[in-house]
C-alpha positions in Angstrom: 84.5 -101.4 36.6 90.7 -103.7 36.0 100.6 -99.0 36.4 106.1 -94.9 39.7 105.5 -95.9 43.1 102.5 -97.7 44.2 101.4 -101.1 45.0 96.9 -104.3 41.4 92.4 -106.3 39.0 90.7 -105.4 40.5 89.7 -108.7 41.6 90.0 -109.6 37.9 91.9 -106.7 36.4 95.0 -107.2 34.4 98.4 -106.7 36.0 99.2 -103.6 34.2 102.6 -102.8 32.8 104.2 -100.1 34.9 101.8 -100.7 37.9 103.4 -100.6 41.2 102.6 -104.0 42.5 103.9 -106.3 45.2 106.8 -108.6 45.8 105.5 -112.2 45.7 107.9 -114.4 47.7 110.0 -114.4 50.9 113.1 -114.3 48.8 111.9 -111.3 46.8 110.8 -109.5 50.0 114.3 -110.0 51.4 115.7 -108.7 48.1 113.4 -105.7 48.3 115.1 -104.5 51.5 118.6 -104.7 50.0 117.9 -103.4 46.5 119.5 -100.1 45.7 117.3 -97.1 46.2 117.7 -96.2 42.6 116.4 -99.5 41.4 114.1 -99.1 38.4 111.9 -101.4 36.4 114.5 -101.5 33.7 117.2 -102.9 36.1 114.7 -105.4 37.4 114.1 -106.6 33.8 117.8 -107.2 33.4 117.9 -109.1 36.7 115.2 -111.6 35.7 117.2 -112.4 32.6 114.6 -112.4 29.9 117.3 -111.5 27.3 119.5 -114.4 28.4 116.5 -116.8 28.2 115.7 -115.8 24.6 119.3 -115.5 23.4 120.2 -119.0 24.8 117.0 -120.7 23.7 117.6 -121.1 20.0 115.2 -123.0 17.8 114.8 -125.8 20.4 114.0 -123.3 23.1 111.4 -121.5 21.0 109.7 -124.8 20.2 109.7 -125.7 23.9 108.2 -122.3 24.8 105.5 -122.8 22.2 104.6 -126.2 23.6 104.3 -124.8 27.1 102.2 -121.9 25.9 99.9 -124.0 23.7 96.4 -123.5 25.1 93.8 -126.2 25.8 91.0 -125.6 23.3 87.8 -125.2 25.3 84.6 -127.0 24.3 81.9 -125.3 22.2 78.9 -124.1 24.1 75.5 -123.0 22.8 73.4 -120.5 24.7 69.7 -120.0 24.2 67.7 -116.8 24.0 66.4 -115.5 27.2 62.8 -116.3 27.9 60.2 -113.5 28.0 59.1 -112.6 31.5 57.3 -109.9 33.5 58.3 -108.6 36.9 55.4 -107.1 38.9 55.2 -104.7 41.9 58.8 -103.3 41.8 60.1 -99.9 42.8 62.0 -98.0 40.1 64.5 -95.3 40.8 65.0 -92.4 38.3 68.8 -91.9 38.3 68.4 -88.4 37.0 66.6 -87.0 40.1 66.5 -89.9 42.6 62.7 -90.2 42.6 61.1 -93.6 43.3 58.1 -95.0 41.6 56.4 -97.9 43.3 54.0 -100.5 42.0 55.5 -100.8 38.5 55.7 -103.8 36.2 58.5 -104.5 33.7 58.3 -106.7 30.6 61.5 -108.2 29.3 61.8 -109.8 25.9 64.9 -111.7 25.0 66.7 -110.2 27.9 65.9 -106.6 27.1 63.4 -104.2 28.8 60.5 -103.9 26.4 58.0 -101.9 28.5 57.3 -100.5 32.0 53.8 -99.7 33.3 51.7 -99.7 36.4 51.3 -103.1 37.9 47.6 -102.4 38.3 47.3 -102.5 34.5 49.1 -105.9 34.2 46.9 -108.6 32.7 46.0 -111.4 35.1 46.6 -114.1 32.4 49.8 -114.2 30.4 51.8 -116.8 28.7 55.1 -115.4 30.0 56.7 -116.1 33.3 55.7 -113.7 36.1 57.9 -112.8 39.0 56.5 -111.0 42.1 58.8 -108.2 43.0 57.1 -107.4 46.4 58.2 -103.8 46.4 61.9 -104.5 45.8 64.0 -102.2 43.7 64.6 -103.0 40.1 67.5 -101.7 38.0 68.7 -102.3 34.5 71.6 -104.6 34.1 75.0 -103.1 34.9 77.9 -103.0 32.5 81.3 -104.0 33.8 83.5 -101.8 31.6 86.9 -103.1 32.6 87.4 -106.8 33.2 89.9 -109.6 32.4 87.5 -112.4 33.1 88.1 -114.1 29.7 91.8 -114.7 30.7 90.8 -116.9 33.6 91.2 -120.7 33.2 87.7 -121.3 34.6 85.3 -118.5 33.9 82.2 -120.0 35.3 82.5 -118.7 38.9 83.4 -115.2 37.5 80.3 -115.2 35.2 78.1 -116.3 38.1 79.5 -113.7 40.4 78.9 -111.0 37.8 75.3 -112.0 37.3 74.7 -112.2 41.1 76.0 -108.6 41.3 73.6 -107.4 38.5 76.3 -107.3 35.7 74.7 -108.4 32.4 77.3 -106.8 30.0 81.1 -106.7 30.1 84.0 -105.1 28.2 86.9 -107.5 28.2 90.2 -105.5 28.4 92.7 -108.0 27.1 92.3 -110.2 24.1 94.3 -112.4 21.8 94.0 -114.2 18.5 92.9 -117.3 20.4 90.2 -115.5 22.4 88.8 -113.9 19.2 88.9 -117.2 17.5 87.2 -118.9 20.4 84.4 -116.3 20.4 83.8 -116.9 16.7 83.7 -120.6 17.4 81.5 -120.2 20.5 84.2 -121.6 22.9 84.1 -118.9 25.6 81.3 -120.4 27.6 79.0 -117.4 26.9 75.7 -119.1 27.5 72.6 -117.4 29.0 74.4 -117.8 32.4 77.1 -115.3 31.4 77.1 -111.5 30.8 77.1 -110.5 27.2 80.6 -109.4 25.8 80.3 -105.7 24.7 83.7 -105.6 23.2 86.9 -107.7 23.0 90.3 -106.3 21.8 93.1 -108.1 20.2 96.6 -108.4 21.7 97.9 -105.6 23.9 100.0 -103.0 22.1 103.5 -103.3 23.5 107.1 -102.8 22.1 107.0 -106.5 21.1 104.3 -106.0 18.5 104.3 -102.2 18.2 108.0 -101.3 18.1 107.6 -98.8 15.3 104.9 -96.9 13.4 105.0 -99.4 10.6 104.7 -102.3 13.2 101.7 -100.8 14.9 99.8 -100.1 11.6 100.4 -103.7 10.6 99.4 -105.0 14.0 96.1 -103.0 14.0 95.4 -104.3 10.5 96.0 -107.8 11.7 93.7 -107.4 14.8 91.0 -105.9 12.6 91.2 -109.0 10.3 91.0 -111.2 13.5 87.7 -109.5 14.5 88.9 -107.3 17.3 86.2 -104.8 18.5 88.7 -102.2 19.6 92.5 -101.7 20.2 94.1 -101.8 23.7 97.1 -99.6 24.2 99.6 -100.4 26.9 103.1 -99.2 26.3 104.7 -97.7 23.2 107.0 -94.8 22.1 105.3 -91.4 21.5 105.3 -91.6 17.7 103.8 -95.1 17.8 101.1 -94.0 20.3 99.8 -91.4 17.9 100.2 -93.6 14.9 98.1 -96.2 16.7 95.2 -93.7 17.2 95.3 -92.8 13.6 95.4 -96.4 12.4 92.6 -97.5 14.7 90.3 -94.7 13.6 91.1 -95.3 10.0 89.5 -98.7 10.3 86.6 -97.5 12.4 87.9 -98.9 15.6 88.2 -97.2 19.0 91.4 -97.3 20.9 91.5 -97.5 24.8 94.0 -98.3 27.5 97.0 -96.8 29.3 99.1 -93.8 28.7 102.8 -94.5 28.1 105.2 -92.5 30.4 105.9 -89.9 27.7 102.3 -89.1 27.0 100.4 -86.3 28.7 96.8 -87.0 29.4 95.6 -83.8 27.8 97.5 -84.4 24.6 96.0 -88.0 24.4 92.5 -86.4 24.6 93.3 -83.8 22.0 94.6 -86.4 19.6 91.4 -88.5 19.9 92.4 -91.3 22.3 88.9 -92.8 23.0 89.0 -94.2 26.5 91.6 -93.8 29.2 91.8 -96.6 31.7 92.9 -96.2 35.4 93.2 -92.4 34.9 96.0 -93.1 32.5 98.1 -95.4 34.6 100.8 -94.1 36.9 101.5 -90.5 37.8 101.0 -88.9 34.3 97.6 -87.4 35.2 98.9 -85.7 38.4 101.9 -84.3 36.7 99.5 -82.6 34.3 97.1 -81.5 37.1 99.9 -79.7 39.0 100.2 -75.9 39.2 103.6 -76.4 37.7 103.1 -79.1 35.1 105.8 -78.2 32.6 108.4 -78.1 35.4 107.4 -81.5 36.7 107.2 -83.1 33.2 110.8 -82.1 32.7 111.7 -84.4 35.5 109.6 -87.3 34.3 111.5 -90.5 33.2 109.8 -91.0 29.8 111.9 -94.0 28.7 110.1 -97.3 28.3 110.9 -100.0 30.9 111.5 -102.6 28.1 114.7 -102.0 26.1 114.2 -101.9 22.3 116.9 -104.5 21.6 115.1 -106.9 24.0 111.6 -106.3 22.5 112.9 -107.2 19.1 114.1 -110.7 20.0 112.0 -113.6 18.5 109.4 -114.8 21.0 110.2 -112.0 23.5 106.5 -110.9 23.9 105.3 -114.4 24.6 108.1 -115.2 27.1 107.7 -111.9 28.8 103.9 -112.2 29.2 104.1 -115.7 30.5 107.1 -115.6 32.8 108.3 -112.1 33.6 105.4 -109.6 33.5 104.4 -110.1 37.2 108.0 -109.7 38.3 108.3 -106.4 36.4 105.1 -105.1 38.0 106.3 -106.2 41.4 109.4 -104.1 41.3 107.5 -101.1 42.8 107.4 -102.8 46.2 111.1 -101.8 46.4 110.5 -98.1 46.2 112.0 -95.9 48.9 111.0 -92.3 49.8 114.0 -90.9 48.0 113.4 -92.8 44.8 113.1 -90.2 42.0 109.7 -91.4 40.9 108.4 -91.2 44.5 109.8 -87.7 45.0 108.3 -86.5 41.7 104.8 -88.0 42.6 105.0 -86.3 46.0 105.6 -83.0 44.3 102.7 -83.5 41.9 100.3 -84.4 44.6 101.3 -81.5 46.8 100.8 -79.0 44.0 97.4 -80.5 42.8 95.1 -77.9 41.2 91.3 -78.3 41.2 91.1 -75.6 38.5 93.3 -77.7 36.2 91.2 -80.8 37.0 88.1 -78.9 36.0 89.8 -77.8 32.8 90.7 -81.4 32.0 87.1 -82.5 32.6 85.9 -79.8 30.2 88.4 -81.1 27.6 87.2 -84.7 28.0 83.6 -83.6 27.4 84.6 -81.4 24.4 86.7 -84.3 22.9 84.3 -87.1 23.9 87.2 -88.8 25.8 85.8 -91.5 28.0 87.6 -92.6 31.1 87.3 -95.8 33.2 89.0 -95.1 36.5 88.7 -98.7 37.9 88.4 -97.3 41.5 88.2 -100.7 43.1 91.3 -101.7 41.3 93.2 -98.6 42.3 92.1 -98.9 45.9 93.6 -102.4 46.0 96.9 -100.9 44.9 97.1 -97.7 46.9 95.2 -98.6 50.1 96.0 -102.3 50.4 96.8 -101.8 54.1 93.2 -101.1 54.9 92.2 -103.9 57.4 89.2 -105.0 55.4 91.4 -106.5 52.7 92.5 -109.2 55.2 89.0 -109.8 56.4 87.5 -109.9 52.8 85.1 -112.9 52.8 86.1 -113.6 49.2 89.5 -114.7 50.4 87.9 -118.0 51.7 86.4 -118.6 48.2 89.6 -118.1 46.3 91.8 -121.0 45.1 94.6 -121.6 47.7 97.3 -120.3 45.5 95.5 -117.1 44.7 94.7 -116.6 48.4 98.3 -117.1 49.4 99.4 -114.6 46.7 96.8 -112.0 47.9 97.9 -112.3 51.5 101.5 -112.1 50.5 100.7 -108.9 48.5 99.2 -107.4 51.7 102.2 -108.4 53.7 104.5 -106.8 51.2 102.5 -103.6 51.0 102.3 -103.2 54.8 106.1 -103.6 54.9 106.6 -100.6 52.6 108.2 -97.5 54.1 105.5 -95.5 55.9 106.2 -92.4 53.9 105.7 -94.4 50.6 102.4 -95.8 51.9 101.3 -92.3 52.9 102.0 -91.0 49.3 100.0 -94.0 48.0 97.1 -93.0 50.2 97.3 -89.4 49.0 97.3 -90.7 45.4 94.1 -92.6 46.0 92.5 -89.6 47.7 93.4 -87.4 44.8 91.9 -90.0 42.4 88.6 -89.8 44.2 88.7 -86.0 44.2 89.5 -85.9 40.5 86.8 -88.3 39.5 84.3 -86.2 41.5 85.4 -83.1 39.6 
């Protein structure tokens, strides 16, 4: 409500592994124009030298990295229960048929809707607070089902913004042992002035902590002990992906997230993957929705962008997440029209089948597979050259460094080859079409 050629947060969404993102600096933009057309995310990872950093660090380096990454422990906060109140004379919309009912009163107890009745029947005297609605519309609180707000250094502005937009519940989509510990110790600032957390996962499943089926079972057991509400999948090998679903369900946990490059969206649904974010992440869904899916899948590069030897080095996950993840994501800005991934996506989009999309929707319903498409997030990737991104009033409210990065992202996207941008636009249009179906 939060990843192959394409340009990422959603305002607050995670920079997803495999997303086509943007090049951040002038140096990188210059590098983008000279990079080989066959440049891939794997070659970029070698360029940034993560392996060299880890191999050369030794014990001293690991201690230094640990000190740099040591979080500041936030203060404890205690929220109070919401006061009972009544809102009179509001208009209620029935979302099933669009009908409007005016002159209604709503009683809320501890933040929940307790009753709805005609304002004419409301007692004149009451001990609870009464708000005059004056005919305005009233809606239940919205749930933001894909956010990364708890990763922000200062969450107060984000909480306030959510409440101002009517969001009273949120599903955090990236967790950690620290975040889960802070929740247990009431250190997340979740007072009455913040949306309620509906679910928080543990650490993201990546080759660093889920390099084998045994690893992923141990990791899910560890996250269950830490108090994670669900498991967040990002990037694993095929056998690890399916083992993760089984291990999560065995402990009564749901598993949500991205689809690794080797996983078809339909087989994820059939195997019980509970919630697919961003339509799976990348081009997987459109390979499966083509009139010639098997032929296109034969051309898909299903190898992970992180070499196994690198993922196994001590401290690789922490160093990667802290220093190199953004650079890996940004490599997409270097895509050219004849890049194999761009060519493959173009074929998939040009052979899109509404019939196959309908079949996929039926499969989701049959298997109870949820999907959270994060349309605002995808729009900020695939249509970042829309003029309104430069005139967004929120730019003025961003911290200076975030504003500079956002504008640099737009510059980089606008500098992409026109054909690549056109394919990105087609991607987003097909996303809208598919969600409608």
